[in-house]
Structure formats: C-alpha cells, structure tokens
Steps between C-alpha positions, in 0.01 A plus 500: 500500500508468122171365394134561500219263579169431669433517878207375703400609853306246683348457841590189687282462805583243767161331480623204292875530444626466149143473366329824591644753254322800355632683201473875568701685238681433170757742360780525255838666484634585162870483450632850437798710602304634794287201591533133567321225690694538821460878515124487422424250774703699744306816406191339655657539841464876473193517274264779624331623177267212431227456756437131424863407555503696831189318606657157402808576710305645794250216536709201393869586563554212741370251239626664177755320282635554152603265226663603176590372162812660343491524123782590256546880461420505130153367553303808623213417264485148643494645845206728418310214330553258784388753759181557307432128461554437872276789600221381267523147652505604868344850530698585812313746721785743566581571136383842383456402139390197303556417135260667256283200453406491862464880539231498231325194652503650854366838376210339304407281802433806710 
C-alpha cells in the first residue's frame, strides 16, 4: 500500500507448465499520495479506456498472471528508468508506448 514499483502481466499457457510463459505487458506505479503499486494493479480489473488492455483481458484472462517488484517510495526516478529498460529489452506487445530509442527505430523501419 505504501510503495511504487514495476509490474508485469504475462500469459502462462498450459502447453508446457512452468516453461511456456509469454510477457505481454510491463507497467509501473509511482509512489504518490494517490497512487501505489497495489492500487495500480487493481485498476487493471476495471480498465476500459485502453483497447490493448481490454483485448489482453478478453483473449487471455484465463491464462493471465501478474508479477510485481515493489520499490522504496522515494525512488520514482528509478521506477521510471527500470520500466523503460525492461520495455526496451522485451518489447511487450500490449504496451502502447516504447522508449524513445525504439520509437525512432520503428518509425524509420516503416
């Protein structure tokens, strides 16, 4: 309740238990008076404004899991940096944005 952090939504299909995992979404929750890690993850249960998140829940809800990494509340800059680095490394398909380096590379490729 009192910290921010990073959370990952992943799909765990029953094809090969404990091995077949697919990283679908990476997010962050900054620690503020109005937001924390627990509240942010809970918000996804009622998320209706972002089409990709709605699709993720609609198609994969039976296989969708979340993992999270709580970080001390005074480290909001670290939370932002870690989220960007994880997104750069994994390029999860349900994220709406990617760090600037990849946005430029993706635009120039098309």
